[in-house]
TORKOLGU-757065 format. One record per residue (C-alpha): residue in one letter; x, y, z. Coordinates in pm, whole numbers, plus 50000, padded with zeros to 5 digits. Example, Ala and Ser with C-alpha at 12.3 -4.5 7.8 and 13.67 -1.06 7.14 Angstrom:
# residues 2
A512304955050780/S513674989450714/
# end
This chain:
# residues 373
X177285868843484/X176845843943768/X174195852544024/X175765843544357/X173835822644606/X176255833444880/X178145866344890/X181885866244958/X182675867145326/X183855900645456/X187005907345651/X189815931645716/X192465911245530/X192795904445160/X192525867945057/X196255867444994/X197085881945335/X194655857945500/X196055827245326/X199665835845401/X198965843945766/X196825813045820/X199445790345667/X202065805445899/X200085801346223/X199405838446251/X196115854446366/X193485860146097/X190075876846084/X188465844345963/X189425812545789/X190345813045422/X187095802645252/X187575777044977/X186295743044868/X187805715844651/X184815711244422/X182065686544334/X181355654444149/X180205659643792/X176805645643892/X176235674144136/X175945698643850/X172765682443721/X171425666944044/X171605698044265/X168765721144173/X170675752544272/X173305744144010/X170765735643741/X168585766443799/X171575789943788/X173455774143500/X176465763343709/X178285736743509/X181765733343661/X183875739243970/X185245772843856/X181715786243817/X180735770944152/X183565789744325/X182045822444206/X178505810544278/X179355804144645/X181535835144682/X184695816644780/X188035833944833/X190015833144508/X193175812244487/X195135808044165/X198065788644027/X200565787643743/X201545754643585/X203545742043291/X204175711343081/X205845688043330/X204835653243215/X203985636842883/X203895661542594/X202455656342341/X199675634342473/X198215605542277/X195055610142075/X191975596242248/X190545569442018/X187625545442062/X188955511741949/X185865490041975/X182665484442167/X182695456442421/X178935456142469/X175985480142472/X177285499042777/X181075495742754/X183765507942515/X187465499842476/X189585530342397/X193075545042400/X193255573942646/X195465604842641/X198285586542825/X198335559042564/X196715533042788/X194095508942656/X191135512242892/X187625499142936/X185035524443045/X181265530243050/X179945545242729/X177865571142920/X181085584943081/X179605586343431/X182085592743714/X184025560743773/X187565547143747/X188315530543414/X189545494943394/X193095495843262/X193925468443013/X197365477442875/X200055503642937/X202335517542664/X205275511342899/X206165476543025/X209905475342946/X212915498342957/X213005498942575/X209395510442559/X210105537242820/X213185550042637/X211185552842314/X208335571242488/X210855593242669/X212445604142342/X209105611042175/X207035626242457/X209275635742752/X211835658042582/X212705685842826/X213715708542539/X210475704942342/X209125739242235/X205805731442405/X207575732442741/X208505769142706/X206435791242937/X204805823042810/X205715843743115/X204305875642965/X200895859342929/X200815849443297/X201985884243392/X199085899343201/X196695875943377/X197965881343730/X199295916743714/X201985931643940/X202735911144252/X202375941344478/X198815947044357/X197625911044368/X195055904044641/X194775866044605/X197315838444679/X199215825844376/X200865791744364/X203345774444136/X202835738344033/X205565713144108/X203895685143917/X204165648944022/X207115626544094/X205225593344110/X201445598544087/X201405604843713/X203845576043665/X201285554243843/X198705566443590/X201015557143303/X202095522843430/X198785513843602/X198585502543965/X199745467243885/X202365478943636/X203885502243895/X204145473944147/X205795451143893/X208205478743785/X209255484344147/X210465448244172/X211305439043811/X212765471243670/X213745495743947/X216235513343717/X213465521643471/X211205533943749/X213875556443898/X214685570243554/X211015579043514/X211075597243849/X214265615443754/X212715626043423/X209685640443604/X211975659143841/X213995674543557/X210825685543379/X209595702943695/X212945719843755/X213005731743393/X209565747343440/X210495763543772/X213635778743621/X211415797343375/X208935812543622/X210365816143973/X212265848143898/X209175865143758/X206535860744030/X206235863844405/X204555830344469/X202745823644796/X202865785544783/X203795755544571/X201505726844483/X201865690944369/X199875659644290/X200725624044387/X197605603044467/X199835573744554/X197965560844859/X194705543044926/X192925532945248/X195645507845343/X198575531145285/X200935538244993/X201045516544682/X204845513644713/X206865507945032/X207845538445237/X211505530145164/X210925539344799/X209725573744901/X212725578245128/X215355565144888/X214045575744544/X211485603444589/X212885623044882/X216125633144700/X214045646644409/X211705665044643/X214755680244812/X216105693444480/X212785710044404/X212505723044761/X215905739644746/X214855758644437/X211565768944598/X213335780044916/X215815800844721/X212795820644596/X211125824544935/X208455797344893/X208035778845221/X204565763445179/X204365732944954/X201285711044945/X200715678944756/X197385663544666/X197535627644787/X194415608144879/X194305578145113/X196375570445420/X199505591945385/X200835585245734/X203505559445636/X205085583245382/X204525616145561/X208065616145711/X209565613745361/X207255641045235/X208205664745515/X211925656845499/X211775664245126/X210105697945182/X206405689945136/X204825704745449/X201115705945363/X198555678645282/X195585683645049/X192635675345050/X193305650845333/X190685623445324/X189545615945677/X188015581145652/X191035565645482/X193485583245713/X192615601646036/X191105633046183/X193315661946068/X193965671646429/X195715638646490/X198435645946237/X198645682946319/X199285673846682/X201945648246593/X203995666746329/X205505700746404/X205395723146099/X202715703345918/X199845721745750/X196605706845619/X194085719645367/X190805700245362/X189895673945618/X186135680945654/X184645645945650/X182245643345354/X180545614045526/X179525637345807/X178225663345560/X175855636645426/X174365630345772/X172805664645810/X173035695446035/X173595678646371/X176535658146243/X177915688446059/X177865709446376/X179535682146579/X182325676846329/X183065713546267/X183365718446644/X186265693546649/X188105714646392/X187775748046570/X190975745346783/X193065738146474/X191555766046266/X192235789846553/X195815777646591/X196585781746220/X198235759945964/X194865744945878/X192245755245620/X189025734745643/X187055722645342/X185445690445218/X187995662445208/X187635656844832/X185065665444568/X181725668444746/X179555638844637/X175895641244532/X174655621444833/X175145653545033/X171855672145020/X172205706644873/X170365722645166/X172805705445404/X175735717745199/X174495753545226/X174015748145598/X177635736245620/X178905767145439/X176915790145668/X178035772145983/X181635773045868/X181385810645835/X179815814846180/X182225791946360/X185475801946187/X185075839946189/X187125854146474/
# end
């Protein structure tokens, strides 16, 4: 049993009712209370986590009394994965290994939070992709069958469920970036566009195959996705690629979602998403998550500019690290958008350990005071 440091916020709506109403610009009793999570280091650097045995984000959600939000996902990318194998030691602090995507990577031996250095991808040519596609991207593989009855036992009847339930729509390009590496993706865009588009099409078919198995069996409240295809200077690939190659695949997925009454679809994409936001929205993605402020903009800027856009996240983690006065000032700028709806505020990525734990608790308490209506 987890001893909560903060009790769940009260209210007259269920979490599911609150989420649905807030995402549709309707009045709510208070904001939906959620956070995206924490760096791994937080779990041993923050005393409140150590003293209470909180070791991961799922336990932290209970610890802080957040509103529950759940999702159902399937096998929509590489399956089976590669075996993780340490190949050799580069020096006392660094190892060379094969990761689960088959890439050869260099990483610190102590496994502290950092991005690995990618040395070699398993895919550099169309022949290599076709071989990998046959072996690990077979849409008819038994591992891609969904145990619907298991999920039904977990989530119970739709009419009795009190929390929002989402369905995962995977990734059309973000996971491909992981497989090819940043540089490999850029080279593929110019040197082998047919291979790259076939990879996107394969991802789309895998997602559609998964959706066909679950959409008839659940009353989903939203759809989710993951791209992470941008950084502080914009998208890795030109916006034209998103318009010409990705948008048609998003549209196919969106039509299937719409046929089953799902009209909220967020994708997790860090960095400056503004150049590709028109393609996202035209394809049916109408919500951004977790919306990093410093590499993009204040969430209000995009919410004011794009009719129908929703945002989840957008609380500047840099301001959280500055203490109570900065926290108050920043939260005040979000109040009009929380009141209007279509916006759920939380830290704009995993909360880093440079945020003092007492300031984080202050932030949670101030969020409750300011965003309870």
